[in-house]
MMTF fields as JSON, N, C-alpha, C and O atoms, coordinates in Angstrom:
{
  "mmtfVersion": "1.0.0",
  "mmtfProducer": "UNKNOWN",
  "numBonds": 455,
  "numAtoms": 456,
  "numGroups": 114,
  "numChains": 1,
  "numModels": 1,
  "chainsPerModel": [1],
  "groupsPerChain": [114],
  "chainIdList": ["A"],
  "bondAtomList": [4, 2, 8, 6, 12, 10, 16, 14, 20, 18, 24, 22, 28, 26, 32, 30, 36, 34, 40, 38, 44, 42, 48, 46, 52, 50, 56, 54, 60, 58, 64, 62, 68, 66, 72, 70, 76, 74, 80, 78, 84, 82, 88, 86, 92, 90, 96, 94, 100, 98, 104, 102, 108, 106, 112, 110, 116, 114, 120, 118, 124, 122, 128, 126, 132, 130, 136, 134, 140, 138, 144, 142, 148, 146, 152, 150, 156, 154, 160, 158, 164, 162, 168, 166, 172, 170, 176, 174, 180, 178, 184, 182, 188, 186, 192, 190, 196, 194, 200, 198, 204, 202, 208, 206, 212, 210, 216, 214, 220, 218, 224, 222, 228, 226, 232, 230, 236, 234, 240, 238, 244, 242, 248, 246, 252, 250, 256, 254, 260, 258, 264, 262, 268, 266, 272, 270, 276, 274, 280, 278, 284, 282, 288, 286, 292, 290, 296, 294, 300, 298, 304, 302, 308, 306, 312, 310, 316, 314, 320, 318, 324, 322, 328, 326, 332, 330, 336, 334, 340, 338, 344, 342, 348, 346, 352, 350, 356, 354, 360, 358, 364, 362, 368, 366, 372, 370, 376, 374, 380, 378, 384, 382, 388, 386, 392, 390, 396, 394, 400, 398, 404, 402, 408, 406, 412, 410, 416, 414, 420, 418, 424, 422, 428, 426, 432, 430, 436, 434, 440, 438, 444, 442, 448, 446, 452, 450],
  "bondOrderList": [1, 1, 1, 1, 1, 1, 1, 1, 1, 1, 1, 1, 1, 1, 1, 1, 1, 1, 1, 1, 1, 1, 1, 1, 1, 1, 1, 1, 1, 1, 1, 1, 1, 1, 1, 1, 1, 1, 1, 1, 1, 1, 1, 1, 1, 1, 1, 1, 1, 1, 1, 1, 1, 1, 1, 1, 1, 1, 1, 1, 1, 1, 1, 1, 1, 1, 1, 1, 1, 1, 1, 1, 1, 1, 1, 1, 1, 1, 1, 1, 1, 1, 1, 1, 1, 1, 1, 1, 1, 1, 1, 1, 1, 1, 1, 1, 1, 1, 1, 1, 1, 1, 1, 1, 1, 1, 1, 1, 1, 1, 1, 1, 1],
  "groupList": [{"groupName": "UNK", "atomNameList": ["N", "CA", "C", "O"], "elementList": ["N", "C", "C", "O"], "formalChargeList": [0, 0, 0, 0], "bondAtomList": [1, 0, 2, 1, 3, 2], "bondOrderList": [1, 1, 2], "singleLetterCode": "X", "chemCompType": "L-PEPTIDE LINKING"}],
  "groupTypeList": [0, 0, 0, 0, 0, 0, 0, 0, 0, 0, 0, 0, 0, 0, 0, 0, 0, 0, 0, 0, 0, 0, 0, 0, 0, 0, 0, 0, 0, 0, 0, 0, 0, 0, 0, 0, 0, 0, 0, 0, 0, 0, 0, 0, 0, 0, 0, 0, 0, 0, 0, 0, 0, 0, 0, 0, 0, 0, 0, 0, 0, 0, 0, 0, 0, 0, 0, 0, 0, 0, 0, 0, 0, 0, 0, 0, 0, 0, 0, 0, 0, 0, 0, 0, 0, 0, 0, 0, 0, 0, 0, 0, 0, 0, 0, 0, 0, 0, 0, 0, 0, 0, 0, 0, 0, 0, 0, 0, 0, 0, 0, 0, 0, 0],
  "groupIdList": [1, 2, 3, 4, 5, 6, 7, 8, 9, 10, 11, 12, 13, 14, 15, 16, 17, 18, 19, 20, 21, 22, 23, 24, 25, 26, 27, 28, 29, 30, 31, 32, 33, 34, 35, 36, 37, 38, 39, 40, 41, 42, 43, 44, 45, 46, 47, 48, 49, 50, 51, 52, 53, 54, 55, 56, 57, 58, 59, 60, 61, 62, 63, 64, 65, 66, 67, 68, 69, 70, 71, 72, 73, 74, 75, 76, 77, 78, 79, 80, 81, 82, 83, 84, 85, 86, 87, 88, 89, 90, 91, 92, 93, 94, 95, 96, 97, 98, 99, 100, 101, 102, 103, 104, 105, 106, 107, 108, 109, 110, 111, 112, 113, 114],
  "secStructList": [7, 7, 6, 6, 7, 2, 2, 2, 2, 2, 2, 2, 2, 2, 6, 6, 1, 7, 2, 2, 2, 2, 2, 2, 2, 2, 2, 2, 2, 2, 2, 2, 2, 2, 2, 2, 6, 6, 7, 6, 6, 7, 7, 7, 7, 7, 1, 7, 6, 6, 1, 2, 2, 2, 2, 2, 2, 2, 2, 2, 6, 6, 1, 7, 2, 2, 2, 2, 2, 2, 2, 2, 2, 2, 2, 6, 7, 7, 2, 2, 2, 2, 2, 2, 6, 6, 6, 7, 6, 6, 2, 2, 2, 2, 2, 2, 2, 2, 2, 2, 2, 2, 2, 2, 2, 2, 2, 2, 2, 2, 2, 2, 6, 7],
  "xCoordList": [5.234, 6.315, 7.47, 7.434, 8.472, 9.767, 10.311, 10.733, 10.363, 11.032, 10.184, 9.738, 9.973, 9.329, 10.193, 10.033, 11.095, 12.173, 12.818, 13.347, 12.894, 13.455, 15.056, 15.705, 15.583, 16.916, 17.465, 18.547, 17.049, 17.375, 17.348, 18.156, 16.273, 16.005, 17.324, 18.021, 17.492, 18.694, 19.727, 20.535, 20.211, 21.445, 21.579, 22.605, 20.563, 20.294, 20.68, 21.407, 20.137, 20.095, 21.69, 22.269, 22.355, 23.624, 24.738, 25.765, 24.381, 25.248, 25.225, 26.022, 24.233, 24.351, 24.454, 24.589, 24.381, 24.412, 25.319, 25.539, 26.015, 26.799, 25.79, 24.62, 26.062, 25.001, 24.531, 23.425, 25.447, 25.16, 24.117, 23.26, 24.211, 23.256, 22.159, 21.125, 22.062, 20.791, 19.966, 18.741, 20.478, 19.977, 19.39, 18.167, 20.054, 19.448, 18.635, 17.749, 18.392, 17.488, 15.926, 14.826, 16.152, 15.063, 14.491, 13.274, 15.108, 14.974, 14.177, 13.259, 14.751, 14.299, 12.807, 11.907, 12.5, 11.227, 10.385, 9.286, 10.669, 9.81, 9.438, 8.249, 10.518, 10.247, 9.117, 8.232, 9.157, 8.227, 6.942, 6.058, 6.914, 5.459, 4.771, 3.638, 5.527, 4.56, 4.177, 3.047, 5.077, 4.805, 3.394, 2.397, 3.556, 2.338, 1.081, 0.03, 1.176, 0.106, -0.628, -1.699, 0.25, -0.296, 0.332, -0.15, 1.171, 1.767, 3.3, 4.218, 3.39, 4.8, 5.606, 4.985, 6.684, 7.38, 7.988, 8.629, 7.661, 8.238, 9.607, 9.576, 10.782, 12.088, 12.929, 13.207, 13.293, 14.274, 15.701, 16.52, 15.83, 17.035, 18.284, 19.463, 17.922, 18.997, 19.721, 18.999, 20.911, 21.262, 21.373, 21.738, 21.062, 20.971, 19.764, 18.837, 19.635, 18.266, 17.719, 16.574, 18.52, 17.795, 16.904, 16.146, 16.855, 16.159, 14.757, 13.773, 14.904, 13.905, 12.593, 11.655, 12.347, 11.127, 10.51, 9.297, 11.326, 10.674, 10.427, 9.424, 11.225, 10.688, 9.406, 8.526, 9.158, 7.865, 6.745, 5.67, 6.914, 6.051, 5.768, 4.569, 6.453, 6.18, 5.471, 4.742, 5.615, 4.964, 3.36, 2.343, 3.505, 1.992, 1.17, -0.045, 1.771, 1.028, 0.367, -0.354, 0.668, 0.219, -1.091, -2.034, -0.966, -2.04, -3.462, -3.566, -4.626, -5.837, -6.185, -5.542, -6.952, -7.259, -7.522, -7.32, -7.993, -8.27, -6.572, -6.128, -5.988, -4.565, -3.59, -2.685, -3.976, -3.119, -3.578, -2.765, -4.822, -5.394, -4.978, -4.609, -5.102, -4.576, -3.032, -2.571, -2.411, -0.782, -0.55, 0.172, -1.144, -1.017, -1.491, -1.009, -2.408, -2.892, -2.047, -1.79, -1.374, -0.634, 0.765, 1.472, 1.324, 2.444, 2.122, 3.069, 1.091, 0.626, 0.877, 1.255, 0.608, 0.749, -0.365, -1.47, -0.137, -1.329, -2.458, -2.199, -3.609, -4.821, -4.635, -4.905, -4.303, -4.071, -3.402, -3.877, -2.393, -1.552, -2.361, -2.294, -3.013, -3.858, -4.988, -5.312, -5.583, -6.49, -5.868, -6.26, -4.829, -3.877, -3.497, -3.38, -3.212, -2.497, -3.564, -3.181, -5.036, -6.009, -6.001, -6.009, -5.981, -6.2, -4.787, -4.732, -3.624, -2.399, -2.037, -2.321, -1.376, -0.836, 0.532, 1.001, 1.062, 2.249, 2.082, 3.001, 0.683, 0.189, 1.175, 1.763, 1.286, 2.421, 3.631, 4.235, 4.219, 5.325, 5.426, 6.279, 4.318, 4.177, 3.76, 4.02, 2.951, 2.679, 4.095, 4.307, 4.826, 6.062, 7.023, 7.791, 6.933, 7.897, 7.294, 7.941, 5.985, 5.362, 5.72, 5.877, 5.847, 6.085, 7.391, 7.697, 8.326, 9.949, 10.131, 10.995, 9.371, 9.692, 8.802, 9.268, 7.733, 7.127, 8.127, 8.223, 8.849, 9.474, 10.934, 11.57, 11.306, 12.454, 12.15, 13.081, 10.954, 10.645, 10.718, 11.378, 10.078, 9.813, 11.139, 11.266, 12.202, 13.553, 14.19, 14.846, 13.928, 14.464, 13.838, 14.554, 12.329, 12.019, 12.549, 13.129, 12.425, 13.254, 14.281, 14.408, 15.246, 16.65, 16.546, 17.161, 15.998, 15.797, 15.366, 16.053, 14.254, 13.638, 13.964, 13.329, 14.882, 14.977, 15.996, 16.145],
  "yCoordList": [-19.523, -19.019, -18.569, -17.624, -19.457, -19.296, -17.887, -17.458, -16.949, -15.908, -14.737, -13.915, -14.64, -13.6, -12.632, -11.423, -13.15, -12.398, -11.941, -12.642, -10.26, -9.335, -9.594, -9.644, -9.729, -9.531, -11.006, -10.95, -12.092, -13.375, -13.446, -14.067, -12.709, -12.794, -11.848, -12.146, -10.795, -10.07, -10.737, -10.641, -11.532, -12.182, -13.169, -13.195, -13.875, -14.848, -14.332, -14.926, -13.165, -12.402, -11.865, -11.76, -11.554, -10.922, -12.185, -12.021, -13.243, -14.43, -14.689, -15.418, -14.024, -14.171, -13.029, -13.119, -11.773, -10.586, -9.779, -9.984, -8.581, -7.754, -6.94, -7.146, -5.996, -5.305, -4.048, -3.538, -3.585, -2.647, -3.287, -2.585, -4.426, -5.139, -5.325, -5.098, -5.764, -6.165, -4.796, -4.921, -3.555, -2.22, -2.15, -2.015, -2.217, -1.705, -2.552, -2.044, -3.866, -4.73, -4.169, -4.173, -3.807, -3.44, -1.983, -1.839, -1.087, 0.064, -0.014, 0.725, -1.022, -1.358, -2.017, -1.588, -2.759, -3.513, -2.501, -2.51, -1.498, -0.517, 0.336, 0.627, 0.939, 1.78, 1.064, 1.767, -0.222, -0.807, -1.395, -1.908, -1.274, -1.441, -0.279, -0.172, 0.714, 2.188, 2.544, 2.989, 2.377, 2.533, 1.858, 2.44, 0.503, -0.468, 0.024, 0.005, 0.537, 1.093, 2.554, 2.992, 3.198, 4.236, 5.518, 6.635, 5.372, 6.553, 6.539, 6.004, 7.252, 7.507, 8.504, 9.195, 8.578, 9.566, 9.479, 10.37, 7.985, 7.927, 6.955, 6.045, 7.401, 6.378, 6.776, 7.928, 5.727, 5.966, 6.205, 5.346, 7.576, 8.05, 7.958, 7.912, 7.943, 8.045, 6.439, 5.449, 6.366, 4.96, 4.384, 3.215, 5.178, 4.618, 4.307, 5.116, 2.934, 2.198, 2.597, 2.248, 3.364, 3.853, 5.058, 5.385, 5.758, 6.781, 6.313, 7.031, 5.212, 4.796, 4.667, 4.967, 4.255, 4.439, 5.662, 5.786, 6.679, 8.094, 8.516, 9.206, 8.197, 8.789, 8.186, 8.842, 6.525, 6.097, 6.716, 7.047, 6.88, 7.387, 8.993, 9.221, 9.804, 11.01, 10.972, 11.916, 10.084, 9.729, 9.169, 9.523, 8.169, 7.798, 8.838, 8.803, 9.901, 10.534, 11.759, 12.649, 11.657, 12.501, 11.696, 12.269, 10.481, 9.729, 9.779, 10.072, 9.503, 9.56, 8.14, 7.267, 7.815, 6.256, 5.275, 4.084, 5.689, 4.691, 4.336, 3.231, 5.405, 5.273, 4.467, 3.697, 4.813, 3.739, 2.412, 1.488, 2.209, 0.849, -0.007, -1.18, 0.797, 0.262, -0.007, -1.03, 0.659, 0.365, -0.731, -1.674, -0.679, -1.931, -2.996, -4.016, -3.112, -4.413, -4.982, -6.178, -4.073, -4.486, -4.767, -5.461, -4.266, -4.751, -5.783, -6.569, -6.246, -7.275, -7.299, -8.312, -5.951, -6.01, -6.735, -6.442, -7.962, -8.329, -7.543, -6.535, -7.946, -7.082, -6.919, -5.805, -7.664, -7.759, -6.531, -5.67, -6.407, -5.082, -3.873, -2.954, -3.761, -2.615, -2.506, -1.398, -3.754, -3.837, -3.1, -2.049, -3.792, -3.616, -2.293, -1.782, -1.383, -0.219, 0.779, 1.943, 0.508, 1.699, 2.745, 3.933, 2.222, 3.543, 3.891, 4.659, 3.265, 3.905, 5.103, 5.441, 5.943, 7.101, 7.011, 7.93, 5.852, 5.643, 4.685, 4.014, 4.754, 3.821, 4.163, 3.237, 5.169, 5.218, 4.845, 4.648, 4.677, 3.955, 2.465, 1.875, 1.972, 0.573, 0.026, -1.143, 1.004, 0.593, 0.633, -0.271, 1.49, 1.798, 0.565, 0.103, 0.091, -1.114, -2.428, -3.475, -2.335, -3.558, -3.423, -4.483, -2.353, -2.393, -2.69, -3.331, -2.227, -2.673, -4.007, -4.605, -4.59, -6.136, -6.789, -7.84, -6.41, -7.037, -7.031, -8.071, -5.996, -5.895, -6.531, -6.929, -6.553, -7.598, -8.921, -9.688, -9.394, -10.768, -11.009, -11.954, -10.196, -10.317, -10.623, -11.534, -9.764, -9.58, -11.07, -11.657, -11.545, -12.653, -13.937, -14.748, -13.852, -15.085, -14.825, -15.753, -13.707, -13.549, -14.256, -14.953, -14.04, -14.579, -16.052, -16.838, -16.409, -17.74, -18.749, -19.72, -18.39, -19.088, -18.816, -19.411, -17.98, -17.901, -18.899, -18.888],
  "zCoordList": [6.622, 5.778, 6.791, 7.578, 6.579, 7.677, 7.679, 8.753, 6.383, 6.315, 6.853, 6.053, 8.005, 8.764, 9.24, 9.074, 9.822, 10.723, 9.805, 8.943, 9.866, 8.869, 8.981, 7.937, 10.009, 10.203, 9.826, 9.241, 9.996, 9.196, 7.792, 7.101, 7.348, 5.724, 5.204, 4.234, 5.952, 5.229, 5.532, 4.608, 6.582, 6.633, 5.318, 4.637, 5.079, 4.102, 2.796, 1.999, 2.623, 1.096, 1.181, 0.1, 2.277, 2.155, 1.825, 1.166, 2.321, 1.56, 0.117, -0.474, -0.415, -1.95, -2.8, -4.02, -2.061, -2.678, -1.917, -0.723, -2.798, -1.911, -1.25, -1.572, -0.326, 0.264, -0.553, -0.373, -1.463, -2.637, -3.654, -4.191, -3.854, -4.875, -4.243, -4.871, -2.902, -2.471, -2.175, -2.179, -1.929, -1.877, -2.916, -2.916, -3.983, -5.483, -5.719, -6.406, -5.471, -5.816, -5.004, -5.555, -3.873, -2.999, -3.499, -3.385, -3.942, -4.285, -5.863, -6.219, -6.602, -7.837, -7.467, -8.189, -6.696, -6.342, -6.014, -6.568, -5.132, -4.806, -5.677, -5.808, -6.501, -7.718, -8.666, -9.154, -8.896, -9.682, -9.09, -9.776, -7.741, -7.184, -7.274, -7.743, -6.773, -6.837, -8.232, -8.434, -9.279, -10.606, -10.982, -11.41, -10.72, -11.127, -10.533, -11.174, -9.125, -8.547, -9.103, -8.683, -10.175, -10.744, -9.869, -10.056, -9.131, -8.328, -8.774, -8.152, -10.006, -10.485, -9.575, -8.767, -9.662, -9.187, -7.903, -7.345, -7.347, -5.982, -6.426, -7.255, -5.654, -5.734, -4.633, -4.3, -4.121, -2.928, -3.482, -3.806, -3.523, -3.999, -2.915, -3.264, -1.824, -0.547, -0.723, -0.836, -0.728, -0.612, 0.851, 0.975, 2.027, 3.144, 3.434, 3.386, 3.81, 3.972, 5.367, 5.652, 6.331, 7.523, 7.199, 8.112, 6.104, 5.833, 4.925, 4.752, 4.51, 3.791, 4.337, 3.598, 5.556, 6.286, 6.405, 6.239, 6.711, 6.75, 5.338, 5.158, 4.229, 2.718, 2.453, 1.895, 2.945, 2.182, 3.225, 2.724, 4.532, 5.434, 4.694, 4.538, 4.357, 3.854, 2.508, 2.203, 1.796, 0.538, 0.798, 0.201, 1.903, 2.115, 2.707, 2.513, 3.513, 3.851, 2.878, 3.33, 1.772, 0.655, -0.026, -0.571, 0.099, -0.588, 0.008, 1.199, -0.763, -0.211, 0.175, -0.41, 0.924, 1.399, 0.315, 0.552, -0.963, -2.1, -2.661, -2.973, -2.658, -3.269, -2.331, -2.651, -1.224, -0.115, -0.155, -0.135, -0.21, -0.194, -1.407, -1.352, -2.571, -3.825, -3.678, -4.186, -3.164, -3.272, -2.286, -2.612, -1.025, -0.254, -0.649, -0.156, -1.498, -2.299, -2.996, -2.862, -4.011, -5.08, -4.589, -5.32, -3.307, -2.805, -2.156, -2.168, -1.487, -0.954, 0.565, 1.152, 1.246, 2.762, 3.112, 2.656, 4.132, 4.753, 5.405, 6.062, 5.251, 5.88, 7.393, 7.842, 8.065, 9.484, 9.705, 10.446, 9.145, 9.614, 9.327, 10.144, 8.425, 8.065, 9.259, 9.687, 9.786, 11.016, 12.08, 12.588, 12.362, 13.863, 13.718, 14.832, 12.66, 12.722, 12.53, 12.418, 12.462, 11.889, 12.808, 12.485, 14.222, 15.12, 15.807, 16.767, 15.243, 15.895, 15.494, 14.345, 16.313, 15.722, 14.935, 14.263, 15.107, 14.439, 13.09, 12.62, 12.539, 11.448, 10.147, 9.588, 9.814, 8.733, 8.749, 7.695, 9.992, 10.384, 10.089, 9.426, 10.758, 10.565, 9.318, 9.032, 8.332, 7.173, 6.25, 5.442, 6.388, 5.781, 6.133, 5.289, 7.367, 7.72, 7.205, 7.217, 6.736, 6.263, 4.7, 4.094, 4.073, 2.888, 2.618, 1.612, 3.538, 3.381, 3.55, 2.908, 4.395, 4.636, 3.504, 3.066, 3.005, 1.894, 0.7, 0.048, 0.371, -0.675, -0.606, -1.582, 0.59, 0.87, 0.764, 0.518, 0.909, 0.947, -0.735, -1.168, -1.548, -2.947, -3.607, -4.426, -3.188, -3.567, -3.319, -4.179, -2.142, -1.47, -2.585, -3.174, -2.671, -3.543, -4.914, -5.478, -5.504, -6.708, -7.029, -8.036, -5.932, -6.127, -5.788, -6.51, -5.002, -4.4, -5.744, -6.063, -6.385, -7.181, -8.685, -9.555, -8.979, -10.273, -10.956, -12.178]
}
């Protein structure tokens, strides 16, 4: 898959959408996947994407291991990321980044293949 570089992916999407449209689509996709996983109530309300990682981390911290595993499975975060971050102090930071990247990929594919 060529779309692994987050910055390149964002640039490609910005050619097709305004920044506000892109951010809204990412927020909606995140909300949809959290809802699907049975974890209602999470929504990125802050329009500043720089704060999203911290918001997701705070929410992930509240989950038990089963809920976290289920969420990451539904979002389709690669298992290698779970393995690589298992003993890291910054595990939630890396998992949150992985969630944001995966959700961005989903938005990219929705736009590209619609």
